[in-house]
LUMFI-834824 format. One record per atom (N, C-alpha, C): x negated, y negated, z. Coordinates in steps of 0.2 Angstrom, whole numbers, plus 5000, padded with zeros to 4 digits. Example, Ala and Ser with C-alpha at 12.3 -4.5 7.8 and 13.67 -1.06 7.14 Angstrom:
2
493450285039 493850225039 493450165039 493650115035 493250055036 493650005039 
This chain:
764
489950974820 489750984826 490051064827 489851104831 490251164832 490651164837 491151214838 491751214843 491451214850 490951274850 490551284856 490251224859 489951184856 489651114857 490151074860 490751074857 491251034859 491451044867 491551104868 491751134875 491251134879 490751154878 490151154883 489851084884 489751034880 489450974880 489850914882 490450914878 490850854879 490950844886 491350894889 491550884897 491850814898 492450804894 492750734896 493150734902 493450794904 493750804910 493350784916 492750814916 492350814922 492050744923 491850714917 491550644917 492150594919 492650604916 493250564918 493450564926 493350614929 493550624936 492950594940 492350604939 491750584942 491750514941 491850484935 491750414935 492250364938 492850394938 493450364940 493350354948 493050404950 492950414958 492350364960 491850374956 491350324957 491450254956 491950244951 492150174950 492550144956 492950174959 493250164964 492750144970 492250184971 491750164976 491350114974 491250084968 490850034966 491349974967 491949984966 492449914967 492449904974 492449954979 492349944986 491749904987 491149924985 490549894987 490549824984 490749804978 490649744975 491149694979 491749724981 492249684984 492049664991 491649704995 491449685001 490849645001 490449644996 489949604994 490249524993 490749534989 491049464988 491449434994 491649474998 491949455004 491449425009 490849465010 490349445014 489949385012 489949365005 489649305003 490049255004 490749255005 491249205007 491249185013 491049235017 491149215026 490449195027 490449135030 489749105033 489449155038 489849195042 489649225048 489349305045 489549325039 489449395038 488849385031 488749335028 488449325022 487749325025 487149365020 486449345023 486249285025 485949285030 485649225033 485349185028 484849215024 484349175019 484849135015 485449145013 485949115008 486149045012 486249045018 486448985022 485948945026 485348965025 484748935029 484648875025 484748815029 484548755025 483848745022 483348775026 482648765024 482548805017 482948845015 482948875009 483348855004 483848805005 484348775001 484048754994 483648724995 483248694988 482948754984 482648794987 482348854984 482748894980 483348904984 483948944980 484248914974 484248854975 484548804970 484148814964 483448814966 482948814960 482948894956 483048944960 483149014958 483749024954 484348994956 485049004952 484948964946 484648904946 484548864940 484148884935 483548934938 483148954932 483349024931 483849064934 484049134934 484149144926 483949194923 483549244927 482749244925 482549184922 481849184921 481549144925 481349184931 481049144937 480249154936 479849114934 479049114933 478749124941 478349164941 477849174947 477449114948 477249084943 476849024944 477248974947 477848974948 478248924952 478248934960 477648974962 477648984969 477548924974 477248874971 477248814975 477948784977 478448794972 479148774973 479548824978 479248884978 479548924982 479148954988 478848914992 478448934996 478748955003 479348935004 479748955009 480049025009 480149045002 480249105001 479849155002 479149134999 478449185000 478449195007 478549155011 478349155018 478749215022 479349225019 479849285022 479949325017 479549345012 479749385007 479849455010 479549485014 479749545017 480349555020 480549505024 481249505027 481749505022 481649465015 482149455011 482249525007 481649555006 481749635002 482149665006 482049675013 482349715018 483049705019 483249635019 484049615020 484449625014 484149605008 484549605002 484549664998 484149715000 484049784996 484749814995 485149815001 485849854999 486249814994 486249754993 486549704989 486249714982 485649714982 485349724975 485449784972 485349834976 485549904973 486149924972 486649884975 487349894973 487449864966 487149814964 487249784957 486849834952 486249864955 485949914950 486349974949 486750004954 487250064954 487750034949 488049964949 488449944945 488349944938 487649924936 487449934929 487450004927 487250054931 487250114930 487950154928 488350124932 489150144930 489250114924 489050054922 489250024916 488950064910 488450084911 488050124906 488450184905 488650224909 488950294909 489750284906 490050224908 490650214906 490750204899 490250154896 490250144889 490050204885 489650244888 489350304884 490050354883 490450364888 490950404889 491550374884 491750314884 492150284880 491950284873 491350284871 491150284865 491250364862 491050404867 491050474866 491850494863 492350464868 492950484867 493250454861 493050394859 493150354852 492850404846 492250424847 492050464842 492350524840 492650564845 492950624845 493750614843 493950554843 494650534841 495150574845 495050554852 495550584856 496250564855 496750604855 497450584855 497750584862 498050524864 498350504870 499050514870 499450544875 500050544875 500150554883 500550514887 500450514894 501050574896 501550584891 502050634893 501850704892 501250714889 501050794887 500250794890 499750754889 499150764891 499050704898 499450714902 499550654907 498850644911 498550694912 497950684916 497450644912 497350674905 496850644901 496950564900 497550554898 497750484897 497750434903 497950464909 497850434914 497150414916 496750474916 495950464917 495650404912 495850414906 495650364901 495750284903 496450274905 496750204907 496450184913 496350234917 496050214924 495350194923 495050234918 494250204918 494250134914 494650134909 494650054906 494850004912 495350014916 495549964920 494949954926 494650004929 494150004933 493549964931 493349994925 492849954921 492949874921 493549864918 493649784917 493649754924 493949784929 494049744935 493349754938 492949794938 492149784941 491949724938 491949714930 491649654928 492049594931 492649584930 492949534933 492849514940 492749564945 492549554951 491849524952 491349564947 490649524947 490649464946 491049444942 490949364940 491349324946 491649344950 491849314957 491449314962 490849354961 490349354968 489949284967 490149244970 489849164970 489049164970 488749204974 487949204976 487649264972 487949294966 487649344963 487049334961 486849264958 486249244955 485649234960 485949204967 485549184971 485249254975 485749304975 485649364979 485049414975 485249414967 484649454964 484049414962 484149344961 483549304960 483049314967 483349294972 482949294978 482549364979 483049424979 482649484979 482149494974 482249494969 481749504963 481149454965 481149394966 480549344967 480149384974 480549404979 480249424985 479949484984 480249534979 479949604978 479349594973 479349544970 478749534966 478149494969 478349464974 477749434978 477449494982 477949544985 477649604988 477349654984 477549664978 477349724975 476849704968 476849634968 476449604962 476749634955 477449654955 477749664949 478449654949 478849644945 479549634945 479849704945 480449704948 480849764948 481049784941 481049844940 481049874932 481849864930 482349854935 483049844934 483249784933 482749724935 482949664934 483149624928 482649644923 482849614916 483549624914 483849684913 484449704913 484949684917 484849684923 485249654928 485449584926 484949544925 485049474925 485349464918 485249504913 485649494906 486349504907 486549554912 487149584913 487549524916 487249484921 487549434925 487649374920 487249354915 487249304910 487849324906 487849384903 488449414898 489049404901 489149414907 489849414910 489949344915 489649304913 489849234916 490649224914 490749234908 491549234906 491749304904 491949334910 491949414908 492549434903 493049394902 493549434897 493349424890 492949364889 492749354883 492249414880 491749434885 491249484883 491749554883 492149564888 492549634888 492849644881 493249584879 493649594873 493049624867 492549584867 492049604861 491949674862 491749694869 491449764870 492049814867 492649804869 493249844867 493449844859 493149814856 493349804848 493349884846 492749914846 492749984844 493250034847 493550014853 493850064856 494650044856 494749994853 495449964852 496050014850 495850044845 496350094843 496550154848 496050174851 496150234857 496650194862 496450134864 496750094870 497450084868 497550064862 498250044860 498750114859 498350174858 498750234857 498950254864 498550254869 498650264876 499250214879 499050154878 499550104880 500250114878 500350134871 501050134867 501350204869 500950244872 501250314875 501650304882 501550244884 501950214890 502650194888 502850184881 503450154879 503950204882 503850264883 504450314886 504450294892 504050284896 504050284903 504050224907 503750164904 503750104909 504450074908 504750064903 505450034903 505950064907 505850134908 506250184913 506150164920 505550154921 505250144927 505450064930 505550024925 505549954926 506349924926 506849984928 507549954927 507749904933 508349874932 508549834937 508949874942 509149844948 509449874954 510149894951 510449864947 511149864944 511049944939 510549944936 510550004931 510450064937 509950064941 509950114946 510450134949 510950094951 511650114954 512050144949 512050124943 512450144937 512350214936 511550234936 511350304935 511350344942 511550314947 511550354954 510850374955 510350334954 509750344956 509550364963 509250424963 508950444970 509550464975 510150474972 510650504977 510750564975 510850604982 510850674982 511650694982 512050644983 512850664984 513150644978 512950604973 513350584968 513550644963 513250694964 513450754960 513450814965 513950824970 513950874974 513750954971 514150954966 514151024963 513351044961 512951004960 512251014958 511750994963 511950994969 511550964975 510951024976 511151094975 510651134976 510151154970 510251124965 509951124958 509351084958 508751114956 508051084957 508051024953 507750964956 507650904951 507050904948 507250914940 506550914937 506750874929 506150864927 506250834920 505650854917 505550834910 504950844905 504350804908 504450754912 503950704913 503850704920 503650754924 503750754931 503250704934 502550714933 502150664935 502150594934 502450574927 502650514927 503250474931 503650514935 504250494937 504050454944 503450474948 503250444954 502550404952 502450394946 501850354944 501850274946 501450264949 501450184952 501550134947 502150094948 502250044943 501749984943 501449984948 500849934949 500349954944 500150014944 499650054940 499750034933 500450054931 500550044924 500549974921 500649934926 500649854923 499949834923 499549864927 498849844927 498549874920 498749944919 498549964913 498749914907 499349894906 499649864901 499349794900 499449754906 499149694906 498449684903 498049724907 497249714905 497149754898 497449804896 497449834890 497649794884 498249754884 498349704879 497849654880 497649634886 497149574886 496549594881 496249654882 495749684879 495849684872 496349714869 496549724862 497049674860 496949614862 497349554859 497449544852 496849564849 496749544842 497249604838 497449654841 497849694838 498649674838 498849624842 499449594842 499449534838 499749544832 499849484827 500349454825 501049484828 501649454827 502149474832 502649444832 503249454837 503749504835 504149544839 504549584836 504349654836 503749674837 503449744837 503549774843 503449844843 503549874850 502949844854 502349824853 501849804857 502149744860 502449694856 502649634860 503249654864 503649694863 504249704867 503949744874 503549784873 503249814880 502949754883 502549714880 502149654883 502649604886 503249594884 503749554886 504049584893 504149654893 504349684899 503849674905 503249684904 502749674909 502549604911 502549564906 502449494907 502949464912 503649484911 504149454915 504249484921 503849524924 503949564929 503649544936 503149484933 502849454939 502349404936 502049354940 501549314938 500749334940 500649394943 500049414945 500049484945 499449514944 499349584945 498749594951 498749654954 498249674958 497649704954 497149664955 496449684953 496149744958 496049724963 495849774970 495949734976 496349774979 496649764986 496949684987 496649634989 497049574989 496749524983 496349554979 496049524973 496549524968 496949464965 497349464961 497149424954 497549444949 497449404943 498049364940 498049304939 498549264936 498549274929 498749324926 498649354920 498849304914 499449274915 499749234909 499349184907 498949144911 498549104908 497949124905 497649184907 497149214904 497349244896 497949264896 498249294891 498249234885 498649174887 498649124884 498049094881 497449094885 496849074882 496549114877 496649184877 496349234873 496749224866 497349204866 497849204859 497649134857 497549084861 497349014858 496749004854 496249064855 495649074852 495749104845 496349134844 496549164837 496949114833 496649104827 497049074822 497749104821 498249054821 498949084818 499349114824 499149114830 499449144836 499849104840 500049034837 500448994842 501049014844 501449054839 502049084841 501949134848 501349174847 501149214853 501049184859 500749134859 500649084864 501249054867 501649034863 502349004866 502749064869 502649124867 502949184869 502749204876 502149194877 501849214883 502049154889 502049094886 502249034890 503049054892 503449074888 504149084890 504149144894 503749194894 503749244898 503549234905 503049184905 502749164912 503349124916 503649094912 504249054915 504849094917 504949154914 505449194916 505149234923 504649254922 504249284928 504449244934 504249184934 504249144940 504949134942 505449124938 506149104940 506549174941 506449214938 506949284938 506649334941 505949344941 505749414945 505849404952 505849354956 506049354963 506749394965 507249374962 507949394962 507949474960 507649484954 507649564952 507349604957 506749594960 506449634965 506749634972 507049574973 507549574980 508049614979 508449624974 508949664973 508749734973 508149754970 507749824971 507649844978 507449794981 507349804989 507949834992 508449794991 509049794994 509349864992 509349884986 509649944984 509050004988 508550004988 508150054991 508150064997 508250015001 508450015009 509050075010 509550055005 510150105006 510050165004 509650184998 509450234995 508950284999 508550245002 508050285007 508450315014 508850265016 509150285022 509650345021 509950345015 510450405013 509950475013 509450475009 508950525009 508750545015 508550505020 508250525026 508850555030 509450525030 509950555034 510150625032 510250635025 510450705022 509950755023 509250735022 508650785023 508550795030 508750755035 508550775042 509150825044 509750815041 510250865043 510150925039 509950915033 509850985029 509050985025 508551005030 507951015027 507851045022 508251105021 508151155016 508151115008 508451065008 508551025002 507950985000 507450985004 506850975002 506451004997 506651064997 506351104991 506651094984 507251094983 507451064976 507450994974 507450954980 507450884979 506950844981 506250874982 505650844983 505550784978 505650794973 505450744967 505850674969 506550684972 506750614973 506450584979 506150624983 505750604989 505250554987 504850584982 504250554981 504450494976 504950494972 505150444968 505350394972 505750414977 505950354982 505350314985 504850354988 504250324991 503950284986 503850314980 503450264975 503750204973 504450204972 504850154971 504750094976 504850124983 504850074989 504150044990 503650094988 502850064989 502750014984 503050024978 502849974972 503249904974 503849904977 504249844979 503849814985 503549844989 503249814995 502649784992 502249824988 501549794985 501749724981 502349724977 502549664973 502649604979 503049624983 503149564988 502649544991 502149574993 501649564997 501149524993 500949544986 500549514981 500849444980 501449444978 501749374976 501949324982 501949354988 502049314994 501449264995 500849284994 500149244996 499949214989 500149244983 499849224977 499949154975 499549114973 499649044970 500149054964 500548994963 501048994956 500548974951 500748994945 500448964939 500548894938 500148854936 500248794935 500748764930 500948704931 501448684926 502048714925 502348764931 502948804930 503448784935 504048804934 504548784938 504448834945 504548814950 504448844956 505048894958 504948954960 505449004963 505748984968 506349024970 506649014975 506349054981 506149014986 505649044992 506149084996 506849094995 507249145000 507149204997 506949214990 506749284987 506149314990 505749274993 505149314995 505149305003 505749285006 505749295014 506149345015 506049415015 506349465016 506349495023 506849465027 506849485035 507049555035 507149595030 507449665031 507049705028 506349685027 505849725024 505649775030 505649775036 505549825041 505949885040 506549875039 507049935037 506749975032 506449945026 506249985021 505650015023 505249985026 504450025028 504650075034 505250075037 505450115043 505650185039 506050175034 506350225031 505850265027 505250235025 504850265021 504450305025 504250285032 503950325037 504350385039 505050375039 505550435041 505350495036 505350465029 505350515024 504750555024 504150515025 503450545025 503450595031 503750575037 503850625042 504150685041 504650685038 505050745035 504650785031 504250765027 503850795022 503350835026 503050805031 502550835034 502750885039 503450875042 503650915047 503950985043 504250975038 504451035034 504051055029 503351055029 502951075023 502951145022 503051195027 503251265025 503751275021 504351235023 504951245018 504751225011 504251175010 504151175003 503651225000 503151245004 502751295002 503251355001 503651385005 504051445003 504451434997 504651374996 505151364989 504651364984 504151334983 503751314977 503351394976 503251424981 502851484979 503251534976 503951534978 504351584975 504551544967 504551484967 504751444961 504151474956 503451454958 502851474954 502951544951 503051594956 502951654954 503551684950 504151664951 504751694948 505051654942 504751584942 505051554936 504551524931 504051484935 503551454930 503151504927 502951554930 502551604927 502851634920 503451654922 503851694916 503851634910 504051574912 504151524906 503351514902 502951504907 502251494903 502051564900 502151614903 501951674899 502251684891 502851664891 503251664885 503051614880 502751554883 502551494879 501851524876 501451554880 500751574878 500951624872 501351674873 501451724869 501651694863 502051644862 502451624856 501851574852 501351564854 500751524851 500551554845 500551534839 500351554833 499651564832 499251504835 498551504835 498351484842 497851534845 497551514852 496951544852 496351504852 495651514852 495651554858 495051584858 494751634864 494751584870 494351524871 494351494877 495051474879 495451444876 496051424878 496451474880 496351534877 496751594879 496551624885 495951614887 495751644893 495951594899 496051524898 496251484903 496851494904 497351494899 498051504899 498351564902 497951614902 498051684904 497851684912 497351644914 497151644920 497751604924 498051544921 498451514924 499151564925 499351604921 499951654922 499651704927 499151734927 498951784932 498851744938 498651684939 498551654946 499251654950 499751614946 500351604948 500951664950 500751714946 501251764946 501151814951 500551814954 500351854960 500651824967 500851764967 500951724973 501651754977 501651754983 502251784986 502251734993 502951754996 503051715002 502651735009 502451805008 502051835014 501451795015 501151765009 500551725010 500651665014 501251625014 501451565018 501451595025 501951655027 502051675033 501351695037 500851715033 500251725036 499851675038 500151625036 499651565036 499051555031 499051575026 498551575021 498451505018 497851485018 497651425015 497651425007 498051385004 498051394996 497651324993 497351344987 496951294984 497051304977 497451254974 497551264967 497151204963 496651174966 496251134963 495851154957 495751214956 495351244950 495851244945 496451264947 496951274941 497151204938 497251154942 497351084940 496651064936 496151074938 495451054934 495451094927 495651144927 495551184920 496151154916 496851144919 497151114914 497051034912 496551004915 496350944914 495850954908 495451004908 494951034903 495351044897 495851094898 496251114892 496551054888 496750994893 497050944889 496450914884 495950904888 495350874884 495150924878 495150984878 494951024873 495451024867 496151004869 496651014864 496850944862 496550894864 496850834861 496250794857 495750824855 495250794851 495350814844 495050784839 495050804832 494750864831 494950894826 494750964823 494851014829 495251004834 495351054839 495851114835 495651174837 496051234834 496651234837 496851224844 497451224846 497751144848 498151114844 498251044844 498851034849 498751004855 499251004861 499750964859 499750904854 500350864852 500850904847 500550964845 500951004841 501351054845 501151054852 501551104856 501751064862 502151014862 502250964868 502551014874 502951074872 503351104877 502751134882 502251154879 501551184883 501351124888 501251074885 501051014890 501450994896 502150994893 502650974899 502751024904 502651094902 502751144906 502151154911 501551144909 501051134913 500851074918 501251024915 501250964919 501750984925 502251014924 502751034929 502451074934 502151124931 501751184935 501251154940 500951104938 500451064942 500851034948 501351014946 501650964951 501851014957 502151074954 502351134958 501751154963 501251164960 500651184965 500451124970 500551064969 500451004973 500851014979 501451034978 501851044984 501651094989 501251144986 500951194991 500351174995 499951144991 499151134994 498951054994 499451014991 499250954991 499650894993 500050914998 500650865001 500350805004 499850805008 499550745011 499350705006 498950725001 498650674996 499350644992 499850694991 500450664987 500750614991 500750604998 500950555002 500550505001 499950505001 499550455000 499550424993 499750464989 499750434982 500350404980 500850424984 501550384982 501850334988 501550334994 501750295000 501250265003 500650255000 500150225004 500250145005 500150125011 500350045012 499650025016 499150045014 498450025017 498349945014 498649925009 498649855007 498749805013 499049825018 499249785023 498649765027 498049815027 497449795030 497149735027 497349715021 496949655018 497449595018 498049615020 498649555019 498849555027 498349545032 498449545038 498949495040 498849435038 499249385040 499949395038 500049415032 500749435029 501049485034 500649535036 500949585039 501149575046 500749525049 500849505056 501549455056 501649415050 502149375049 502749415049 502849475045 503349515045 503549545052 502949565055 503049585063 503449545067 503249485067 503549435071 504249415069 504349415063 505049405061 505549455063 505249525062 505649575065 505849575072 505249555076 505349545084 505749495085 505949445082 506349395082 507149405080 507249455076 507749485073 508149545077 508549535081 508849605085 509049645080 509349635075 509649685071 509049735067 508549695067 507949735063 507449765069 507649755075 507149775079 506949845081 507449885079 507449965080 506949985075 506849955069 506349975065 505649955064 505549915071 504849885071 504349925073 504549995074 504050045075 503650055069 503950045063 503550055057 502850025056 502849975059 502249925059 501649955063 501649985069 501050025071 500950085067 501550125065 501450185060 501050175055 501150125051 500750095045 500050095046 499850075053 499150065054 498650125052 499050175053 498750235051 498550255044 498850205040 498650215033 498050175032 497750135036 497350095033 496650125031 496450175034 495850205032 495950245025 496550255023 496550275015 496250235011 496050165012 495750125007 495050125007 494650175012 494050175012 493750225007 493050215005 492850265001 492050285003 491950355000 491350375003 490650345001 490750304996 490150264993 490050194997 490650185001 490450125005 490650145014 490150185016 490450215023 490350165028 489950115027 489950065033 490650025033 491050025028 491649995028 492150035033 491950095034 492550135038 492550115045 492050095048 492050075055 492450005056 492249955051 492649895051 493449905050 493649945046 494349955043 494649995049 494250045052 494550085058 494750035064 494249985066 494249935071 494849895070 494849875064 495449825062 496249865063 496249925062 496849975062 496949975070 496449985073 496549995081 496849935084 496549885082 496649825085 497349795083 497649815077 498249805074 498749845078 498649895078 499149955082 499249925089 498649915092 498749885099 499049835101 498949785096 499249715096 500049735095 500349765090 500949775090 501349825095 500949865098 501349895103 501249855109 500849815111 500849765117 501449725116 501449685110 501949635109 502649665109 502749735107 503449775108 503549775115 503049805119 503149805126 503349745130 502949695129 503149625131 503749605131 504049615124 504649595123 505149635126 505149695127 505549745131 505549725139 504949705140 504849685147 505249625148 505149565144 505449505146 506249515145 506549555141 507249575141 507449605148 507049645150 507249675156 507149635161 506749585161 506549535168 507249495167 507449475161 507949425161 508749465164 508749535161 509349575164 509249585172 508749585175 508549585182 508749525185 508549465182 508649405185 509449395185 509849415180 510549415180 510849455185 510649505186 510949555191 510749535198 510149505198 510049485205 510449425207 510549375203 511049325204 511649345206 511949405202 512649435204 512649465211 512049495212 512049535218 511949475224 511749415223 511649365228 512349345230 512749335226 513449325227 513849365232 513549425233 513849475237 513649475245 513049435245 512749425253 513249395257 513249415263 513649395268 513649305269 513149275267 513049205268 513549175264 513649205258 514049175253 514849185255 514949215259 515649225261 516049155264 515549105267 515649045271 516049005265 515949005258 516448955255 517048995254 517149055254 517849075253 518149065260 517849075265 518349065272 518348995273 517948955271 518048875271 518648855266 518648895261 519248875257 519948895259 519948955262 520548975265 520848925272 520248905276 520448855281 520648805278 520348765273 520648705270 521348715267 521548765264 522248775262 522748775267 522548795273 523048795278 523248725281 522748675280 522748615283 523248565279 523248585273 523648535268 524248565266 524748525263 525248545261 525248585254 525748605251 525648655245 525548625239 525848555238 525648515231 524948495232 524748455237 524048435238 523548495237 523748555239 523348615239 523148625232 523648625227 523648645221 523148595217 523248525219 522848475216 522148455218 522048465225 521448445227 520948505228 521148565229 520648625230 520648665224 520048685223 519948735218 519548805221 519848855220 519748915222 518948935220 518448945224 517848975222 517849035217 517449045213 517449105208 517249165213 517549225212 517449275216 516949325212 516549355216 516049395212 516449455208 516349465202 516649515198 517049475192 517149415193 517649385188 517249385182 516549385181 516149375175 516249435171 516549495174 516649555170 517249555166 517749515168 518349505165 518349475158 518649505153 518649475146 519249495142 519549455139 520149465135 520049495129 519549495125 519349535119 518649545119 518349605116 517649625115 517349585110 517649535107 517249495102 516949425107 517149435113 516749375117 516049415118 515549375115 514949415116 514549375121 514349405127 514149375133 513349385132 513049345137 512349345137 512049415138 512449455143 512249525145 512349565139 512749555135 512849595128 512249585124 512049525123 511449515119 510849545122 510749545128 510249585131 510249655130 510749695132 510849755132 510749775124 510949745119 510849765113 510149765110 509849705113 509049695111 508749755114 508949765121 508549815123 508649895120 509249905118 509349965115 508949975109 508949925105 508549925098 507849925100 507449895104 506849905105 506749965109 507049995113 506950055116 506950115111 507450105107 507550155101 506750155097 506550105096 505850105092 505250125097 505350105103 504750125108 504850195109 505450235108 505450315109 505550345103 505450305097 505550335091 504950395091 504350395093 503850435093 503450435100 503250495101 502850505108 502150475107 501850475101 501250455101 501050435093 500550395092 500350375086 499550385085 499450425080 498650435080 498350395075 497950345077 497550305072 496750315073 496450335068 495750335067 495550385074 495750445075 495550485080 495750455087 496050405088 496450375094 497150395094 497350405100 498050415101 498350365105 498950325103 499250275106 499950305109 500150285115 500850305117 501150255118 501650235114 502150175115 502450165121 502650225125 503050225131 502550185136 501850215136 501450195141 501350125141 501450085135 501350015135 501849985139 502450005138 503049975142 502949985149 502750055152 502650075158 502250025161 501650015158 501049975161 501349895163 501849875157 502049805158 502549805163 503049855164 503449855169 503249855176 502649905177 502349915184 502049835185 501749805181 501449745183 501949685185 502449685180 503049645182 503449655188 503449725190 503849735197 503449715203 502749725202 502349695208 502349625208 502449585203 502549515204 503249495206 503749535205 504449515205 504449525213 504249585216 504249595224 503949535228 503349505225 503049465229 503449385228 503749385222 504149335222 504849335225 505049395227 505749405230 505549375238 504949385240 504849365247 505049295248 504949255243 505049185243 504649155249 503949165249 503649145255 503449065254 503549035258 503448955258 502848935262 502248915259 501648905263 501648855268 502148795266 502248745271 502548765277 502948805277 503348825283 503248895286 502848925282 502649005284 503349045284 503749025280 504449065280 504449105274 504749165276 504949215270 505649225270 505949265265 506549275265 506849325270 507449335271 507649375276 507549455274 507349485278 507249565276 507849595273 508449575274 509049605272 509149585264 508949515263 509149485257 508549515252 507949525255 507349565251 507549625249 507849655254 508049725252 508549735247 509049685247 509549695243 509249665236 508849625235 508549605228 508049675225 507749695231 507249745228 507749815225 508349825229 508749885227 509149855219 509249805219 509649785213 509049795206 508449765208 507949775203 507749845202 507849885206 507649965206 508249985202 508749975203 509449985199 509349985192 509149925190 509049895184 508549945180 507949945184 507449995181 507550055180 507950095185 508250155184 508750165178 509050115177 509550105171 509250115164 508550105164 508250095158 508250165155 508250225159 508350285157 508950305152 509450255153 509950255148 509750235141 509250205141 509050175134 508450225131 508150275135 507750325133 507250335139 506850385137 506350405143 505850365143 505950305146 505450255146 505050265153 
């Protein structure tokens, strides 16, 4: 096959980009069908109609071979055939699209296998990531398909009704039916399909051998290496943070574990003995936790599946025992390990936030640390949420529940939001820095590398030359003039170049020039700092997973509200609601409104509860001050006068024994030491922390709606003040009596003084 045919017809980069995006959309649609079929309120009415129950059972039992001559048994279905076709068409054609995706994915996987693509995530990062993403997306789709309970009923009902209306079966149905039957036990079928691709898959997985262990270190190792610290080496604080594997440094640990677990499951026949690099990599990932994310809140308890796969292979008893041992280790030790990581990250992110707030210019050279910190924290939050609700493996010892009750998680979330806000606020600092970096350093380095290439075909030479010419003409004036930058073309060309130079018989072999690959990966990272910041924040710190773990999210919020030391960080919860729409996809537009409504209701709930709590504290303070002010009323002087009169009538000894002087107003303010923590101290501390949270931001934008946290508190205080004034009147309906005007005035003034003092806590 000619070289020109390779470059013009192969299009590996383009196909991987399109298929991975479409696969994500298909996952969204299949996920929504699964959830809809599980919910009695949202599932198609035909599936829960009692009159059709026997018909549906018949269709499922005969699936996919449903004979038209059975019309006498399916009379109820025939009567409403048009309604069934109309209602189930969206479900049916989602499965048709899945079949189409399956065909294209298998074709691309076969093509890449035939061309013998060489994978190494440290050099051809985009190509390796795209391949592993496609493998995982394809596998996840088939696993989710098998979890859709009513798949046979939906497809069978639709096809039968369609046949009644059109006098012929839908032409997609035979293959659809066969796909459903084939994937009754999805892992078995998938393992068979990936036998021809196992060499490529294992090559891609083993390239993670340099990356995954470095990302999966314990908190103690992080401390030893002063990970994420800007002050550990003051002399090098202004030096740019960079390495040979820039895009791997903030690559999601969840994503890598999903690649490794599903990849090793698909190619389990390649693992024949212990003590090999493959099993050591397996050990690390299997001991990290007992479940992985498939999609959103769908998880896979992978140890049992791996055990089942190896039990079917003769002579694999040692590997089965090895997997069981890893499962036990995961249950007993992963909790404390991840708890220590979260503890470390709380301090590290706080330090980063404080330093960068004071010196935002450091964002330029140290932005890699920021994205690494965000990615590390995101991974730990995902791990906690996933394992918080996931069932435990059977016949295993139980973990310590305290390792999963992290009451300080709001602090970690808050510092993540702080760093995100800093990156957005000082985006021009980053643009100015990296425009100069690209033009003044990257262009020179890349040009020298290109010039030193012994062999460089014309097409590759044109692409590389265009890279140099594009970045060496950049200047700071473009930033000052507000020019919009777009380097997507450069990054896609680099993806194409990876595909051209990573196949067999390539004239320019990328693995023979690792410096070129690492340099271009670094340049792509630098271009993203100019035109791709918002997307980078989504890639490294998106917490839209809380949209699907709403019970867990609300539990964290309630715990934070009940814990005064964490109250100042509670604003992170409504801020994170703006992430929810990141989980939507263009292939499932109807979900956008559902997710948007959920985000609006969540942010409204959180802000309302925060304002209520602050209002309750203020009410308590008002009650205390009103009681103190009441002691100063003239009517309460009677006790003091009576006491003085009584002292005069009795002798000195009897006076000391029989009489006790009433407490004078102001005595409550006396204290011997500040360690005496009074009730008012508690109220003031709680109010200070809550007001810090409420005043942290003036507005929160969620799905084109703007929420003002202060307005929630003001509205609650207004309503509470109106009720309080009515209560101060002390109207007695039996006697038609009210409080004395002077007493009412004193109470109102006291209340107003407390409300005015709230300004000391912030502009509420």
